C-alpha atoms as a printed R data frame, in Angstrom:
    type eleno elety resid chain resno       x       y       z
1   ATOM     1    CA   MET     A     1  -0.384 -36.152 -20.184
2   ATOM     2    CA   VAL     A     2   0.450 -33.502 -17.024
3   ATOM     3    CA   LEU     A     3   2.658 -31.973 -19.434
4   ATOM     4    CA   ASN     A     4   0.696 -31.405 -22.379
5   ATOM     5    CA   ILE     A     5  -1.919 -29.958 -19.669
6   ATOM     6    CA   GLU     A     6   0.426 -28.105 -17.230
7   ATOM     7    CA   GLN     A     7   1.910 -25.843 -20.808
8   ATOM     8    CA   ASP     A     8  -1.723 -25.883 -21.835
9   ATOM     9    CA   HIS     A     9  -2.583 -23.998 -18.668
10  ATOM    10    CA   LEU     A    10   0.430 -21.734 -19.506
11  ATOM    11    CA   ARG     A    11  -0.547 -20.922 -22.271
12  ATOM    12    CA   PHE     A    12  -3.919 -19.779 -21.350
13  ATOM    13    CA   ARG     A    13  -2.903 -17.818 -18.421
14  ATOM    14    CA   GLU     A    14  -0.821 -15.307 -20.931
15  ATOM    15    CA   ILE     A    15  -3.820 -15.343 -23.021
16  ATOM    16    CA   VAL     A    16  -5.390 -13.702 -19.938
17  ATOM    17    CA   ARG     A    17  -2.760 -11.953 -18.716
18  ATOM    18    CA   GLY     A    18  -1.828 -10.122 -21.991
19  ATOM    19    CA   ARG     A    19  -5.935  -9.635 -22.358
20  ATOM    20    CA   ILE     A    20  -6.076  -7.783 -18.807
21  ATOM    21    CA   LYS     A    21  -2.961  -5.726 -20.074
22  ATOM    22    CA   HIS     A    22  -4.502  -4.485 -23.379
23  ATOM    23    CA   ASP     A    23  -7.613  -3.520 -21.956
24  ATOM    24    CA   LEU     A    24  -6.060  -2.700 -18.512
25  ATOM    25    CA   LYS     A    25  -7.542   1.211 -18.699
26  ATOM    26    CA   LYS     A    26 -11.225  -0.598 -18.649
27  ATOM    27    CA   TYR     A    27 -10.726  -2.767 -15.426
28  ATOM    28    CA   ILE     A    28  -9.244   0.243 -13.718
29  ATOM    29    CA   SER     A    29 -12.629   2.096 -14.342
30  ATOM    30    CA   ASN     A    30 -14.493  -0.696 -13.590
31  ATOM    31    CA   SER     A    31 -15.367  -1.174  -9.848
32  ATOM    32    CA   GLU     A    32 -17.401  -4.490  -9.955
33  ATOM    33    CA   MET     A    33 -13.935  -6.471 -10.232
34  ATOM    34    CA   ILE     A    34 -13.634  -4.742  -6.367
35  ATOM    35    CA   GLY     A    35 -16.391  -7.127  -5.344
36  ATOM    36    CA   LYS     A    36 -14.835  -9.728  -6.751
37  ATOM    37    CA   LYS     A    37 -11.264  -9.205  -4.830
38  ATOM    38    CA   GLY     A    38 -10.692 -12.206  -2.031
39  ATOM    39    CA   LYS     A    39  -8.013 -12.402   0.687
40  ATOM    40    CA   ASP     A    40  -5.149 -13.054  -2.172
41  ATOM    41    CA   PHE     A    41  -7.245 -13.317  -5.349
42  ATOM    42    CA   VAL     A    42  -9.056 -11.144  -7.535
43  ATOM    43    CA   SER     A    43 -11.702 -12.087 -10.308
44  ATOM    44    CA   ILE     A    44 -11.282 -10.477 -13.385
45  ATOM    45    CA   PRO     A    45 -14.475 -10.691 -16.040
46  ATOM    46    CA   ILE     A    46 -12.952 -11.458 -19.259
47  ATOM    47    CA   PRO     A    47 -15.464 -11.097 -22.564
48  ATOM    48    CA   GLN     A    48 -15.040 -12.187 -26.624
49  ATOM    49    CA   ILE     A    49 -14.797 -15.868 -25.221
50  ATOM    50    CA   GLU     A    50 -16.926 -17.854 -27.374
51  ATOM    51    CA   LEU     A    51 -18.508 -21.442 -26.184
52  ATOM    52    CA   PRO     A    52 -19.952 -23.812 -27.928
53  ATOM    53    CA   SER     A    53 -23.785 -23.293 -28.402
54  ATOM    54    CA   PHE     A    54 -26.244 -25.276 -29.722
55  ATOM    55    CA   ARG     A    55 -28.094 -24.699 -33.254
56  ATOM    56    CA   PHE     A    56 -31.660 -25.406 -34.132
57  ATOM    57    CA   GLY     A    57 -32.754 -26.557 -37.472
58  ATOM    58    CA   GLU     A    58 -36.649 -26.336 -38.828
59  ATOM    59    CA   ARG     A    59 -39.220 -27.677 -37.219
60  ATOM    60    CA   GLN     A    60 -41.113 -30.946 -38.313
61  ATOM    61    CA   ASP     A    61 -44.157 -32.964 -37.569
62  ATOM    62    CA   GLY     A    62 -43.214 -35.305 -33.886
63  ATOM    63    CA   ILE     A    63 -42.896 -36.284 -30.719
64  ATOM    64    CA   GLY     A    64 -42.473 -33.249 -28.753
65  ATOM    65    CA   GLN     A    65 -43.168 -30.997 -32.119
66  ATOM    66    CA   GLY     A    66 -46.112 -29.405 -30.270
67  ATOM    67    CA   GLU     A    67 -46.598 -25.175 -31.209
68  ATOM    68    CA   GLY     A    68 -46.362 -25.231 -26.871
69  ATOM    69    CA   ASP     A    69 -47.703 -22.344 -24.626
70  ATOM    70    CA   MET     A    70 -45.687 -19.236 -25.344
71  ATOM    71    CA   SER     A    71 -47.456 -17.126 -22.459
72  ATOM    72    CA   GLY     A    72 -45.554 -14.798 -20.712
73  ATOM    73    CA   PRO     A    73 -43.216 -12.431 -19.941
74  ATOM    74    CA   GLY     A    74 -40.838 -11.531 -23.075
75  ATOM    75    CA   SER     A    75 -40.428 -13.222 -26.199
76  ATOM    76    CA   ALA     A    76 -37.542 -15.919 -27.786
77  ATOM    77    CA   GLY     A    77 -34.907 -14.184 -29.058
78  ATOM    78    CA   ASN     A    78 -32.266 -15.494 -32.239
79  ATOM    79    CA   ASN     A    79 -29.477 -13.410 -31.318
80  ATOM    80    CA   PRO     A    80 -26.337 -15.227 -29.556
81  ATOM    81    CA   GLY     A    81 -25.792 -13.699 -25.815
82  ATOM    82    CA   ALA     A    82 -22.488 -12.604 -24.532
83  ATOM    83    CA   HIS     A    83 -20.064 -15.080 -22.702
84  ATOM    84    CA   ILE     A    84 -17.656 -13.888 -19.887
85  ATOM    85    CA   LEU     A    85 -15.605 -15.813 -18.563
86  ATOM    86    CA   GLU     A    86 -13.920 -14.747 -14.312
87  ATOM    87    CA   VAL     A    87 -10.422 -15.621 -14.154
88  ATOM    88    CA   ASP     A    88  -9.130 -15.437 -10.832
89  ATOM    89    CA   LEU     A    89  -5.452 -13.514 -10.458
90  ATOM    90    CA   THR     A    90  -3.640 -13.245  -7.748
91  ATOM    91    CA   MET     A    91  -2.852  -9.414  -6.009
92  ATOM    92    CA   GLU     A    92   1.209 -10.022  -6.905
93  ATOM    93    CA   GLU     A    93   0.069 -11.239 -10.742
94  ATOM    94    CA   LEU     A    94  -2.727  -8.107 -10.571
95  ATOM    95    CA   ALA     A    95   0.521  -5.403  -9.777
96  ATOM    96    CA   GLN     A    96   2.597  -7.151 -11.559
97  ATOM    97    CA   ILE     A    97   0.317  -6.179 -14.730
98  ATOM    98    CA   LEU     A    98  -0.431  -3.130 -14.029
99  ATOM    99    CA   GLY     A    99   3.272  -2.052 -13.830
100 ATOM   100    CA   GLU     A   100   4.038  -2.938 -16.533
101 ATOM   101    CA   GLU     A   101   0.938  -1.709 -18.344
102 ATOM   102    CA   LEU     A   102   1.663   1.905 -16.263
103 ATOM   103    CA   GLU     A   103   5.467   1.945 -16.395
104 ATOM   104    CA   LEU     A   104   5.343   2.680 -12.453
105 ATOM   105    CA   PRO     A   105   8.612   2.039 -11.132
106 ATOM   106    CA   ARG     A   106   9.409  -0.100  -8.166
107 ATOM   107    CA   ILE     A   107   8.995   1.672  -4.362
108 ATOM   108    CA   GLN     A   108  12.557   2.057  -2.771
109 ATOM   109    CA   PRO     A   109  11.786   1.662   0.930
110 ATOM   110    CA   LYS     A   110  13.399   3.833   3.559
111 ATOM   111    CA   GLY     A   111  14.069   2.431   6.817
112 ATOM   112    CA   THR     A   112  12.202  -1.255   8.937
113 ATOM   113    CA   ASP     A   113   9.151  -1.627  11.179
114 ATOM   114    CA   ARG     A   114   9.414  -2.756  14.809
115 ATOM   115    CA   VAL     A   115   7.691  -5.650  13.477
116 ATOM   116    CA   ALA     A   116   9.965  -8.788  12.272
117 ATOM   117    CA   THR     A   117   9.823 -12.080   9.907
118 ATOM   118    CA   GLU     A   118  11.544 -15.536  10.646
119 ATOM   119    CA   ARG     A   119  14.774 -16.178   8.397
120 ATOM   120    CA   ASP     A   120  16.792 -19.170   9.048
121 ATOM   121    CA   LYS     A   121  20.833 -18.543   8.071
122 ATOM   122    CA   TYR     A   122  23.390 -20.685   7.994
123 ATOM   123    CA   SER     A   123  25.625 -19.657   9.867
124 ATOM   124    CA   GLN     A   124  26.006 -22.514  12.439
125 ATOM   125    CA   VAL     A   125  29.094 -25.574  12.627
126 ATOM   126    CA   SER     A   126  27.647 -28.875  14.276
127 ATOM   127    CA   ARG     A   127  28.772 -32.315  15.613
128 ATOM   128    CA   THR     A   128  25.746 -33.537  13.815
129 ATOM   129    CA   GLY     A   129  23.533 -33.232  10.587
130 ATOM   130    CA   PRO     A   130  22.658 -34.750   7.091
131 ATOM   131    CA   GLU     A   131  25.479 -35.045   4.784
132 ATOM   132    CA   SER     A   132  23.911 -32.959   2.437
133 ATOM   133    CA   LEU     A   133  25.146 -30.183   4.704
134 ATOM   134    CA   ARG     A   134  28.629 -31.686   5.556
135 ATOM   135    CA   HIS     A   135  31.303 -28.872   5.514
136 ATOM   136    CA   PHE     A   136  33.897 -29.966   3.821
137 ATOM   137    CA   LYS     A   137  36.803 -27.313   5.612
138 ATOM   138    CA   ARG     A   138  35.520 -28.124   8.808
139 ATOM   139    CA   THR     A   139  36.334 -31.451   8.548
140 ATOM   140    CA   TYR     A   140  38.843 -31.848   6.923
141 ATOM   141    CA   HIS     A   141  40.597 -29.207   9.471
142 ATOM   142    CA   GLN     A   142  39.307 -31.436  12.176
143 ATOM   143    CA   ALA     A   143  40.394 -34.526  10.787
144 ATOM   144    CA   LEU     A   144  43.799 -32.574  10.592
145 ATOM   145    CA   ARG     A   145  44.039 -31.892  13.993
146 ATOM   146    CA   ARG     A   146  43.366 -35.090  15.184
147 ATOM   147    CA   GLN     A   147  45.965 -36.580  13.268
148 ATOM   148    CA   ILE     A   148  48.710 -33.986  14.477
149 ATOM   149    CA   ALA     A   149  47.572 -34.738  18.263
150 ATOM   150    CA   SER     A   150  47.656 -38.627  18.035
151 ATOM   151    CA   GLY     A   151  50.955 -38.544  16.075
152 ATOM   152    CA   THR     A   152  49.720 -40.293  13.171
153 ATOM   153    CA   TYR     A   153  50.508 -37.722  10.491
154 ATOM   154    CA   ASN     A   154  53.018 -38.457   7.804
155 ATOM   155    CA   ALA     A   155  54.287 -34.925   5.950
156 ATOM   156    CA   ASN     A   156  55.895 -37.117   3.779
157 ATOM   157    CA   ASN     A   157  52.615 -39.092   2.850
158 ATOM   158    CA   PRO     A   158  50.090 -36.257   3.687
159 ATOM   159    CA   CYS     A   159  46.694 -37.999   3.740
160 ATOM   160    CA   ILE     A   160  43.601 -36.982   5.784
161 ATOM   161    CA   VAL     A   161  41.148 -39.947   6.826
162 ATOM   162    CA   PRO     A   162  38.464 -38.410   8.568
163 ATOM   163    CA   VAL     A   163  36.567 -40.129  10.963
164 ATOM   164    CA   HIS     A   164  32.793 -39.923  12.300
165 ATOM   165    CA   ASP     A   165  33.479 -37.821  14.955
166 ATOM   166    CA   ASP     A   166  35.787 -35.493  12.331
167 ATOM   167    CA   LYS     A   167  32.632 -34.834  10.466
168 ATOM   168    CA   ARG     A   168  31.002 -31.126  10.865
169 ATOM   169    CA   PHE     A   169  27.753 -29.702   9.263
170 ATOM   170    CA   LEU     A   170  26.021 -26.610   8.793
171 ATOM   171    CA   SER     A   171  23.331 -25.779  10.792
172 ATOM   172    CA   TRP     A   172  21.007 -22.846  10.744
173 ATOM   173    CA   LYS     A   173  19.922 -20.378  12.834
174 ATOM   174    CA   THR     A   174  16.288 -18.923  12.900
175 ATOM   175    CA   LYS     A   175  17.049 -14.828  13.165
176 ATOM   176    CA   PRO     A   176  14.252 -11.797  13.068
177 ATOM   177    CA   ARG     A   177  14.644  -9.912  10.025
178 ATOM   178    CA   PRO     A   178  13.110  -6.502   9.912
179 ATOM   179    CA   GLU     A   179  10.562  -5.794   7.619
180 ATOM   180    CA   SER     A   180  10.254  -2.287   5.262
181 ATOM   181    CA   SER     A   181   6.353  -1.347   6.413
182 ATOM   182    CA   ALA     A   182   4.071   0.931   4.827
183 ATOM   183    CA   LEU     A   183   1.020   3.644   6.364
184 ATOM   184    CA   ILE     A   184  -1.355   4.076   3.482
185 ATOM   185    CA   LEU     A   185  -4.091   7.038   5.086
186 ATOM   186    CA   TYR     A   186  -7.161   8.237   2.847
187 ATOM   187    CA   MET     A   187  -8.499  11.298   3.653
188 ATOM   188    CA   MET     A   188 -11.593  12.029   2.192
189 ATOM   189    CA   ASP     A   189 -14.749  14.909   2.279
190 ATOM   190    CA   VAL     A   190 -17.910  13.218   2.622
191 ATOM   191    CA   SER     A   191 -19.955  16.375   2.395
192 ATOM   192    CA   GLY     A   192 -23.023  16.728   0.919
193 ATOM   193    CA   SER     A   193 -21.396  17.934  -2.387
194 ATOM   194    CA   MET     A   194 -19.071  14.421  -2.767
195 ATOM   195    CA   GLY     A   195 -22.444  12.210  -3.580
196 ATOM   196    CA   ASP     A   196 -22.574   8.162  -4.438
197 ATOM   197    CA   GLU     A   197 -20.744   8.605  -8.070
198 ATOM   198    CA   GLN     A   198 -17.877  10.357  -6.538
199 ATOM   199    CA   LYS     A   199 -17.309   8.071  -3.932
200 ATOM   200    CA   GLU     A   200 -17.266   4.910  -6.008
201 ATOM   201    CA   ILE     A   201 -14.188   7.403  -7.617
202 ATOM   202    CA   VAL     A   202 -12.720   7.395  -4.628
203 ATOM   203    CA   ARG     A   203 -13.026   3.367  -3.505
204 ATOM   204    CA   THR     A   204 -11.917   2.369  -6.911
205 ATOM   205    CA   THR     A   205  -8.886   4.729  -7.136
206 ATOM   206    CA   SER     A   206  -7.875   3.319  -3.462
207 ATOM   207    CA   PHE     A   207  -8.025  -0.655  -4.442
208 ATOM   208    CA   TRP     A   208  -5.523  -0.057  -7.483
209 ATOM   209    CA   ILE     A   209  -3.670   1.926  -5.095
210 ATOM   210    CA   ASP     A   210  -3.739  -0.283  -2.320
211 ATOM   211    CA   THR     A   211  -2.864  -3.088  -5.195
212 ATOM   212    CA   TRP     A   212   0.147  -1.681  -6.005
213 ATOM   213    CA   ILE     A   213   1.913  -0.056  -3.083
214 ATOM   214    CA   ARG     A   214   1.273  -3.780  -0.985
215 ATOM   215    CA   ALA     A   215   3.355  -5.108  -4.436
216 ATOM   216    CA   ASN     A   216   6.433  -3.273  -2.304
217 ATOM   217    CA   TYR     A   217   5.691  -3.987   0.842
218 ATOM   218    CA   LYS     A   218   5.672  -6.662   3.231
219 ATOM   219    CA   GLY     A   219   2.834  -5.114   5.656
220 ATOM   220    CA   VAL     A   220   0.880  -2.651   4.952
221 ATOM   221    CA   GLN     A   221  -1.522  -0.821   7.195
222 ATOM   222    CA   THR     A   222  -4.405   1.297   6.038
223 ATOM   223    CA   ARG     A   223  -5.903   3.963   7.955
224 ATOM   224    CA   TYR     A   224  -9.362   5.844   7.044
225 ATOM   225    CA   ILE     A   225 -10.023   9.411   7.858
226 ATOM   226    CA   ILE     A   226 -13.226  11.025   6.971
227 ATOM   227    CA   HIS     A   227 -14.553  14.895   7.546
228 ATOM   228    CA   ASP     A   228 -17.103  17.501   6.764
229 ATOM   229    CA   ALA     A   229 -16.484  20.243   9.079
230 ATOM   230    CA   VAL     A   230 -14.727  17.826  11.538
231 ATOM   231    CA   ALA     A   231 -12.823  14.924  10.711
232 ATOM   232    CA   LYS     A   232 -12.221  11.934  12.291
233 ATOM   233    CA   GLU     A   233 -11.243   8.278  11.526
234 ATOM   234    CA   VAL     A   234 -13.518   5.269  10.907
235 ATOM   235    CA   ASP     A   235 -12.905   2.181   9.461
236 ATOM   236    CA   SER     A   236 -13.372   1.186   5.456
237 ATOM   237    CA   GLU     A   237 -16.829   0.419   5.251
238 ATOM   238    CA   THR     A   238 -17.226   3.827   6.507
239 ATOM   239    CA   PHE     A   239 -14.886   5.382   4.930
240 ATOM   240    CA   PHE     A   240 -16.442   4.995   1.800
241 ATOM   241    CA   HIS     A   241 -20.232   4.580   2.485
242 ATOM   242    CA   THR     A   242 -20.762   7.741   4.697
243 ATOM   243    CA   ARG     A   243 -22.664  11.041   3.434
244 ATOM   244    CA   GLU     A   244 -22.630  13.868   5.666
245 ATOM   245    CA   SER     A   245 -24.594  17.536   4.764
246 ATOM   246    CA   GLY     A   246 -22.238  20.123   6.502
247 ATOM   247    CA   GLY     A   247 -20.094  21.639   5.367
248 ATOM   248    CA   THR     A   248 -16.071  21.604   4.358
249 ATOM   249    CA   VAL     A   249 -13.537  22.677   6.350
250 ATOM   250    CA   ILE     A   250 -10.672  20.599   5.060
251 ATOM   251    CA   SER     A   251  -8.280  21.921   7.574
252 ATOM   252    CA   SER     A   252  -9.772  19.406  10.298
253 ATOM   253    CA   ALA     A   253  -8.885  16.291   8.324
254 ATOM   254    CA   TYR     A   254  -5.167  17.564   8.083
255 ATOM   255    CA   GLU     A   255  -4.561  18.139  11.449
256 ATOM   256    CA   LEU     A   256  -5.962  14.855  12.746
257 ATOM   257    CA   CYS     A   257  -3.547  12.721   9.778
258 ATOM   258    CA   GLY     A   258  -0.561  15.575  11.343
259 ATOM   259    CA   ARG     A   259  -1.067  13.615  14.532
260 ATOM   260    CA   ILE     A   260  -1.804   9.939  13.765
261 ATOM   261    CA   ILE     A   261   1.465  10.399  11.859
262 ATOM   262    CA   GLU     A   262   3.893  11.944  14.487
263 ATOM   263    CA   GLU     A   263   2.405   9.986  17.430
264 ATOM   264    CA   GLU     A   264   2.330   6.335  16.129
265 ATOM   265    CA   TYR     A   265   4.245   6.309  13.072
266 ATOM   266    CA   PRO     A   266   7.513   7.474  13.271
267 ATOM   267    CA   GLU     A   267   9.650   8.397   9.531
268 ATOM   268    CA   ASP     A   268  12.705   6.781  10.481
269 ATOM   269    CA   GLN     A   269  10.861   3.493  10.541
270 ATOM   270    CA   TRP     A   270   7.697   3.822   8.265
271 ATOM   271    CA   ASN     A   271   7.340   4.547   4.462
272 ATOM   272    CA   VAL     A   272   4.108   6.846   4.972
273 ATOM   273    CA   TYR     A   273   1.449   7.637   1.810
274 ATOM   274    CA   VAL     A   274  -1.248   9.857   2.113
275 ATOM   275    CA   PHE     A   275  -4.137   9.971  -0.415
276 ATOM   276    CA   HIS     A   276  -7.116  12.478   0.734
277 ATOM   277    CA   PHE     A   277  -9.705  13.028  -2.020
278 ATOM   278    CA   SER     A   278 -13.095  16.472  -1.782
279 ATOM   279    CA   ASP     A   279 -14.508  18.352  -4.715
280 ATOM   280    CA   GLY     A   280 -11.672  20.902  -4.060
281 ATOM   281    CA   ASP     A   281 -14.768  22.853  -2.180
282 ATOM   282    CA   ASN     A   282 -13.126  24.208   0.979
283 ATOM   283    CA   TRP     A   283 -15.209  26.522   3.739
284 ATOM   284    CA   SER     A   284 -12.406  29.872   3.216
285 ATOM   285    CA   GLY     A   285  -9.841  30.767   1.865
286 ATOM   286    CA   GLY     A   286  -8.458  31.111   5.380
287 ATOM   287    CA   ASP     A   287  -9.163  27.187   5.683
288 ATOM   288    CA   THR     A   288  -7.146  26.631   2.884
289 ATOM   289    CA   ASP     A   289  -3.588  29.320   4.364
290 ATOM   290    CA   ARG     A   290  -4.573  26.452   7.132
291 ATOM   291    CA   CYS     A   291  -4.117  23.427   5.839
292 ATOM   292    CA   VAL     A   292  -1.150  24.369   3.582
293 ATOM   293    CA   ASP     A   293   1.153  25.457   6.611
294 ATOM   294    CA   LEU     A   294  -0.184  22.465   7.807
295 ATOM   295    CA   LEU     A   295   0.926  20.239   4.747
296 ATOM   296    CA   LYS     A   296   4.829  22.569   4.075
297 ATOM   297    CA   ASN     A   297   5.624  22.175   8.113
298 ATOM   298    CA   ASN     A   298   3.241  18.930   9.701
299 ATOM   299    CA   ILE     A   299   2.632  16.449   6.998
300 ATOM   300    CA   LEU     A   300   5.041  16.412   4.449
301 ATOM   301    CA   PRO     A   301   8.295  15.901   6.279
302 ATOM   302    CA   ARG     A   302   7.310  13.048   7.736
303 ATOM   303    CA   VAL     A   303   5.351  10.875   4.675
304 ATOM   304    CA   ASN     A   304   7.101   9.928   1.206
305 ATOM   305    CA   LEU     A   305   3.750  11.011  -0.888
306 ATOM   306    CA   PHE     A   306   0.916  13.277  -0.179
307 ATOM   307    CA   GLY     A   307  -1.325  12.933  -3.126
308 ATOM   308    CA   TYR     A   308  -4.614  14.805  -3.605
309 ATOM   309    CA   GLY     A   309  -7.584  13.897  -6.045
310 ATOM   310    CA   GLN     A   310 -10.242  16.437  -6.990
311 ATOM   311    CA   VAL     A   311 -13.423  14.589  -7.656
312 ATOM   312    CA   ASP     A   312 -15.250  16.476 -10.065
313 ATOM   313    CA   SER     A   313 -18.793  17.445  -8.219
314 ATOM   314    CA   THR     A   314 -22.271  19.506  -9.608
315 ATOM   315    CA   TYR     A   315 -21.246  20.957  -6.364
316 ATOM   316    CA   GLY     A   316 -17.984  21.391  -5.873
317 ATOM   317    CA   SER     A   317 -15.715  24.789  -6.507
318 ATOM   318    CA   GLY     A   318 -12.822  22.905  -8.008
319 ATOM   319    CA   GLN     A   319 -10.658  25.854  -6.618
320 ATOM   320    CA   PHE     A   320  -9.221  23.852  -3.924
321 ATOM   321    CA   VAL     A   321  -6.818  21.824  -6.500
322 ATOM   322    CA   ARG     A   322  -5.628  25.421  -7.893
323 ATOM   323    CA   GLU     A   323  -4.592  26.674  -4.130
324 ATOM   324    CA   LEU     A   324  -2.269  23.866  -4.125
325 ATOM   325    CA   GLU     A   325  -0.906  24.209  -7.156
326 ATOM   326    CA   SER     A   326   0.452  28.217  -6.965
327 ATOM   327    CA   THR     A   327   1.393  27.836  -3.281
328 ATOM   328    CA   VAL     A   328   3.207  24.276  -3.020
329 ATOM   329    CA   ALA     A   329   4.090  23.495  -6.247
330 ATOM   330    CA   GLU     A   330   8.043  23.264  -5.610
331 ATOM   331    CA   GLU     A   331   7.047  20.294  -2.749
332 ATOM   332    CA   ASP     A   332   8.422  17.266  -4.512
333 ATOM   333    CA   LYS     A   333   6.372  15.082  -2.463
334 ATOM   334    CA   LEU     A   334   2.938  16.099  -3.524
335 ATOM   335    CA   ILE     A   335   1.417  15.291  -6.372
336 ATOM   336    CA   THR     A   336  -2.708  16.561  -7.445
337 ATOM   337    CA   SER     A   337  -4.687  15.226  -9.689
338 ATOM   338    CA   CYS     A   338  -8.118  16.217 -11.364
339 ATOM   339    CA   ILE     A   339 -10.807  12.813 -11.369
340 ATOM   340    CA   GLU     A   340 -13.584  13.593 -13.698
341 ATOM   341    CA   THR     A   341 -14.839  11.013 -14.595
342 ATOM   342    CA   LYS     A   342 -14.327   7.197 -14.176
343 ATOM   343    CA   ASP     A   343 -11.949   7.329 -17.309
344 ATOM   344    CA   ASP     A   344  -9.506   9.719 -15.852
345 ATOM   345    CA   ILE     A   345  -8.679   6.676 -13.082
346 ATOM   346    CA   PHE     A   346  -5.991   5.277 -14.979
347 ATOM   347    CA   GLN     A   347  -4.165   8.758 -14.994
348 ATOM   348    CA   THR     A   348  -4.678   9.353 -11.611
349 ATOM   349    CA   ILE     A   349  -3.010   6.104 -10.460
350 ATOM   350    CA   LYS     A   350  -0.146   6.942 -12.801
351 ATOM   351    CA   ASP     A   351   0.741  10.403 -11.681
352 ATOM   352    CA   PHE     A   352  -0.041   9.354  -7.922
353 ATOM   353    CA   LEU     A   353   2.531   6.270  -8.052
354 ATOM   354    CA   GLY     A   354   4.499   7.280 -11.467
355 ATOM   355    CA   LYS     A   355   7.930   8.475  -9.312
356 ATOM   356    CA   GLY     A   356   8.142   5.232  -7.156
357 ATOM   357    CA   LYS     A   357   8.526   7.061  -3.841
């Protein structure tokens, strides 16, 4: 019975996984599921699941068959409601589905972080231990050595019989193992032209970027920079909900970004991913030149990937992405993507992560 239940459960998980994979583009653009994200799981709403329902026959006189009081707001309907089943997936499962559907290559980390995990390695030999870890060769050598030393070894009849004191066992030693770690640094324009809809697109895109990069690294740090005419580092809540009314000077964010990476994240030890979101409306052409200079000489040499996502806005000029594409197009680490609506998030994720950097 237990085996049958486990088989049914696995089959159900495969059905759910297939449904999510089939509708992944819809889920990627759905920001509702981000609100259902826990520490290790995320709840995915799966529609089109039929549940049993009652069907009533014709009314007949009898107990409980009066006309009743139908007063009140609205009226009863006779159409079936939509049933939604929420299924919990681990972040690892979600990342695997994302990678399969978008055909994302696995990231090849570089360097190691200063933080290390502990790992037990069987690299020593001990006089004590369980029989399951008995080292046959070392036990045999010890018994042979003892018999030769005591004169009981017969070369014509080489019978080696270990005694208790001859036994040797494998033993482990706990060793620190450096783990490759990554920094994800998000930057966003929070000037007046970036409204709630634009921020929601950034929030959803960031969720999927996090999901994939965290699946490739043991340790990930995330930091946030917001900017209008000036830039400052903030927490995630402030990042996704702040709105200012000032102008936009993008170079202020790039200067702060470059300083953080240079001072705290050595390129030989950290895998650095930077993502900047804006509506492309910079203060002046002179500042755009400054941004290009910072990218080429200060940021790109130190990062695995720099992704610029330009979010469509009624008030944004959209010029910045064109400037980047015309001046920094030869830089392999720079990837640009335009996000006009939530439906474009799917392609943006593939643009940013499709090279496996």
